[in-house]
C-alpha positions in Angstrom: 26.4 -7.1 -16.8 23.6 -7.6 -14.2 26.0 -7.4 -11.3 27.6 -4.1 -12.4 27.5 -0.9 -10.4 25.5 0.8 -13.2 22.9 -1.9 -13.1 22.6 -1.2 -9.3 22.0 2.5 -10.2 19.3 1.4 -12.6 17.6 -0.5 -9.8 17.8 2.5 -7.6 16.1 4.5 -10.3 13.4 1.9 -10.7 12.9 1.8 -7.0 12.4 5.5 -6.9 9.9 5.2 -9.8 8.0 2.5 -7.9 8.0 4.6 -4.7 6.7 7.6 -6.6 4.0 5.6 -8.3 3.1 4.1 -4.8 2.7 7.6 -3.4 0.9 8.8 -6.5 -1.7 6.0 -6.6 -2.1 5.5 -2.9 -2.7 9.2 -2.0 -6.3 8.0 -2.0 -5.8 5.8 1.0 -5.3 8.6 3.4 -7.4 11.4 1.8 -10.3 9.8 -0.1 -12.7 10.1 2.7 -11.6 13.5 4.0 -12.0 14.8 0.4 -15.3 13.2 -0.3 -16.8 14.5 3.0 -15.5 18.0 2.0 -13.7 18.4 5.3 -10.6 19.5 3.4 -10.0 20.6 -0.2 -8.2 18.1 -2.4 -5.0 20.1 -2.5 -4.8 20.8 1.2 -5.6 17.1 1.9 -2.8 16.0 -0.5 -0.3 18.3 1.2 -1.2 16.9 4.6 -1.0 13.3 3.3 2.4 13.9 1.8 3.7 15.3 5.1 2.4 12.4 7.2 3.5 9.8 4.7 7.0 11.2 5.0 6.9 11.2 8.8 5.4 7.6 8.9 8.2 6.3 6.7 10.7 7.0 9.5 8.7 5.0 12.1 10.3 1.5 11.7 11.9 -1.1 9.4 10.1 -4.3 10.3 8.2 -4.5 7.0 11.4 -3.6 5.0 13.2 -6.6 6.6 10.3 -8.9 5.6 10.5 -7.7 2.0 14.3 -7.6 1.8 15.2 -11.0 3.4 12.0 -12.8 4.3 10.4 -13.7 0.9 13.1 -14.9 -1.4 16.6 -16.3 -0.7 19.1 -13.5 -1.3 21.9 -15.9 -2.3 19.8 -17.5 -5.1 18.8 -14.3 -7.0 20.5 -11.5 -8.7 20.0 -7.8 -9.5 18.0 -8.7 -12.7 15.5 -10.4 -10.4 15.0 -7.3 -8.4 14.8 -5.1 -11.5 12.1 -7.2 -13.3 10.1 -7.3 -10.1 10.0 -3.5 -9.9 9.2 -3.2 -13.6 6.2 -5.6 -13.3 4.5 -3.7 -10.5 5.2 -0.3 -12.2 3.5 -1.5 -15.4 0.5 -2.9 -13.6 0.0 0.0 -11.3 0.0 2.5 -14.1 -2.4 0.5 -16.2 -4.8 0.0 -13.3 -4.7 3.7 -12.3 -5.7 4.7 -15.8 -8.9 2.7 -15.2 -9.4 4.1 -11.7 -8.7 0.8 -10.0 -7.2 1.0 -6.5 -4.6 -1.8 -6.8 -2.0 -2.8 -4.2 1.6 -1.9 -5.0 2.5 -4.1 -2.0 1.0 -7.2 -3.5 2.3 -6.2 -6.9 5.9 -5.9 -5.7 5.6 -9.2 -3.6 4.2 -11.2 -6.5 6.6 -9.6 -9.0 9.5 -10.6 -6.8 8.1 -14.1 -6.5 7.6 -14.5 -10.3 11.1 -13.1 -11.1 12.7 -15.2 -8.3 11.1 -18.4 -9.6 12.3 -17.6 -13.2 15.8 -17.1 -11.8 16.2 -20.1 -9.5 13.0 -22.1 -9.3 10.5 -22.5 -6.5 13.2 -23.3 -4.0 14.0 -19.6 -3.9 10.8 -18.8 -2.0 10.9 -18.6 1.8 7.7 -20.1 2.9 7.8 -18.6 6.5 7.7 -15.2 5.0 5.0 -16.1 2.5 2.8 -17.2 5.4 3.0 -13.7 6.7 2.0 -12.3 3.3 -1.0 -14.6 3.0 -2.0 -13.9 6.6 -2.1 -10.2 5.9 -3.8 -10.8 2.5 -6.8 -12.7 4.0 -7.1 -11.3 7.5 -6.4 -7.5 7.1 -9.4 -6.6 4.9 -11.7 -8.8 7.1 -10.5 -7.1 10.2 -10.7 -3.7 8.6 -14.3 -4.3 7.6 -15.2 -5.6 11.1 -13.5 -2.8 13.0 -15.1 -0.2 10.7 -18.5 -1.8 11.3 -18.0 -1.9 15.1 -16.5 1.6 15.3 -19.4 3.1 13.3 -22.0 1.2 15.3 -20.4 2.5 18.6 -20.2 6.1 17.3 -23.9 6.0 16.2 -24.9 4.8 19.6 -22.8 7.4 21.5 -24.2 10.3 19.4 -27.7 8.9 19.1 -29.2 11.9 21.0 -27.0 14.5 19.3 -28.4 16.7 16.5 -27.0 15.6 13.1 -25.6 19.1 12.4 -23.7 19.1 15.7 -22.3 15.6 14.9 -21.1 16.8 11.5 -19.5 19.9 13.1 -17.6 17.8 15.6 -16.3 15.2 13.1 -15.3 17.8 10.5 -12.6 18.7 13.0 -11.8 15.3 14.3 -11.6 13.7 10.8 -8.6 15.8 10.1 -6.8 13.9 12.9 -7.9 10.5 11.6 -6.8 11.4 8.0 -3.4 12.4 9.3 -3.2 9.1 11.3 -4.1 7.2 8.2 -1.4 9.0 6.1 1.1 8.3 8.9 0.1 4.6 8.9 0.3 4.4 5.1 3.9 5.8 5.2 4.9 3.4 8.0 3.9 0.3 5.9 4.1 1.2 2.2 7.4 3.2 2.2 9.1 0.3 3.9 8.5 -1.9 0.8 10.8 0.4 -1.2 13.3 0.4 1.6 13.3 -3.4 1.6 13.7 -3.8 -2.1 16.6 -1.2 -2.3 18.3 -2.9 0.7 17.9 -6.3 -1.0 19.6 -5.0 -4.1 22.4 -3.5 -2.0 22.8 -6.7 -0.1 23.1 -8.7 -3.4 25.6 -6.3 -5.0 27.9 -5.7 -2.0 27.5 -9.3 -0.5 26.3 -8.1 2.9 26.8 -10.7 5.7 23.8 -9.3 7.6 20.7 -7.5 6.2 20.0 -3.9 7.3 18.3 -0.7 6.0 20.7 2.2 5.7 19.6 5.6 6.9 20.0 7.2 3.4 17.6 4.5 2.0 15.0 5.5 4.6 15.4 9.1 3.7 15.2 8.6 0.0 12.2 6.3 0.2 10.3 8.6 2.5 10.9 11.7 0.5 10.0 10.1 -2.9 6.7 8.7 -1.5 5.9 12.2 -0.1 6.5 13.8 -3.5 4.5 11.1 -5.3 1.6 11.7 -2.9 1.6 15.4 -3.8 0.6 14.5 -7.4 -2.3 12.4 -6.2 -4.3 9.8 -8.0 -7.5 11.7 -8.5 -9.5 9.0 -10.4 -8.7 6.5 -7.6 -9.7 9.1 -5.0 -13.2 9.3 -6.6 -13.5 5.5 -6.6 -12.5 5.1 -3.0 -14.1 8.2 -1.4 -17.2 8.7 -3.5 -18.2 5.6 -5.4 -18.2 2.9 -2.7 -20.7 4.5 -0.4 -21.9 7.9 0.6 -19.8 9.3 3.5 -20.3 11.9 6.1 -17.4 13.2 8.4 -18.4 10.7 11.1 -18.2 7.8 8.6 -14.8 9.1 7.3 -13.4 9.2 10.8 -14.5 5.7 11.6 -13.2 4.3 8.3 -9.8 6.0 8.5 -9.2 5.2 12.2 -10.2 1.6 11.7 -7.8 1.2 8.8 -5.0 3.0 10.5 -5.2 0.8 13.5 -4.9 -2.3 11.4 -2.0 -1.0 9.4 -0.1 0.2 12.4 -0.4 -3.2 14.1 0.8 -4.9 10.9 3.7 -2.5 10.5 5.0 -3.2 14.0 5.2 -7.0 13.4 6.6 -6.7 9.8 3.4 -7.7 7.9 3.4 -6.1 4.4 -0.3 -5.1 3.8 -2.3 -3.6 1.0 -3.2 -0.3 2.6 -5.6 0.3 -0.3 -7.6 -2.8 0.5 -7.6 -2.1 4.3 -9.1 1.4 3.9 -11.5 0.1 1.2 -12.7 -2.6 3.6 -13.0 -0.1 6.4 -15.2 2.1 4.2 -17.4 -0.9 3.3 -17.7 -1.8 7.0 -18.8 1.7 7.8 -21.2 1.9 4.9 -22.8 -1.4 5.9 -24.0 0.1 9.2 -26.7 1.8 7.3 -27.8 -1.2 5.3 -26.0 -3.6 3.0 -27.5 -1.9 0.0 -25.8 1.4 1.0 -22.5 -0.1 -0.2 -22.1 -0.1 -4.0 -21.0 -3.7 -4.1 -20.4 -3.5 -7.9 -17.6 -1.0 -7.2 -16.4 -3.0 -4.3 -16.3 -6.1 -6.6 -14.1 -4.2 -9.1 -11.7 -3.4 -6.3 -11.6 -7.1 -5.2 -11.1 -8.1 -8.9 -8.1 -5.8 -9.2 -6.8 -7.2 -5.9 -7.1 -10.8 -7.2 -5.6 -10.0 -10.6 -2.6 -8.3 -9.1 -0.9 -11.5 -8.0 -1.0 -13.5 -11.3 -0.4 -10.4 -13.5 2.6 -9.0 -11.6 3.9 -12.5 -10.9 3.5 -13.4 -14.6 5.2 -10.2 -15.9 8.1 -10.7 -13.5 8.5 -14.3 -14.6 8.2 -13.5 -18.3 10.6 -10.5 -18.3 13.2 -12.4 -16.3 12.9 -15.5 -18.6 13.1 -13.5 -21.8 16.1 -11.3 -20.7 18.0 -14.4 -19.5 17.5 -16.0 -22.9 18.3 -13.2 -25.2 20.9 -11.1 -23.3 
């Protein structure tokens, strides 16, 4: 049953649903700051984000390869493993978004795949070299995003220290559009590849590929779906990211977006699957901390970190539980 062609079609449907949810909830990553600083209206910002997410998705496949063949042994799992991993992250992402929590679909997918994989074939299914990459990105990316945001904002404040505030705002109202587009492009270059990787993994299992690759039609479908999902936007999450962490002006938005986009682009080139949500959140915190530490609403930041921490055990647990139950009763 689980190796049938129709089950593969089900996985393609679940992958598209995951990609749509990813674009829907992660619209905030690229437009939260540009909306909160009122540089662009929400609807214009979402359209721009959708376009550049789409373009970014075509920029490489290194992250897709990590997801598809670098985390779990392909010959030890089946299509049910892939399906339950997708279901686990879709459930958690939807629940978290209802409460306005900017979770990581990346971490959800990775942990869901791990939980489902362990339920299928035990811990030997995990490829530890790939998981070292995951944990490297998990720990270092937010710290680097915070540090670059802090440094970039400090440098900008020094460069424009003799410029009238109104003039600075006027300059960065224009420049921030570029940084928001860069952030959207970076988001597409990392996050869309996770769907490419999981679909390619399912295809490799079903058709018994001798070598892993990402077909062109998978890239096109993943990119388009993420763009459409972004058009719907996750407005509650946008408020959390762009308005509730700290008060932002266009210069702050530019620094946060540029810092996060640099980190994400570097990770995408070396195949590191990141949480773009947490990188932009840490960039915003770093920028806000240049005023004073109290300028950052650490309670809101704490909720983001809590959602980040909970994602791994919850999605991993759902993936493990669903796989175990289905294997027992079907």
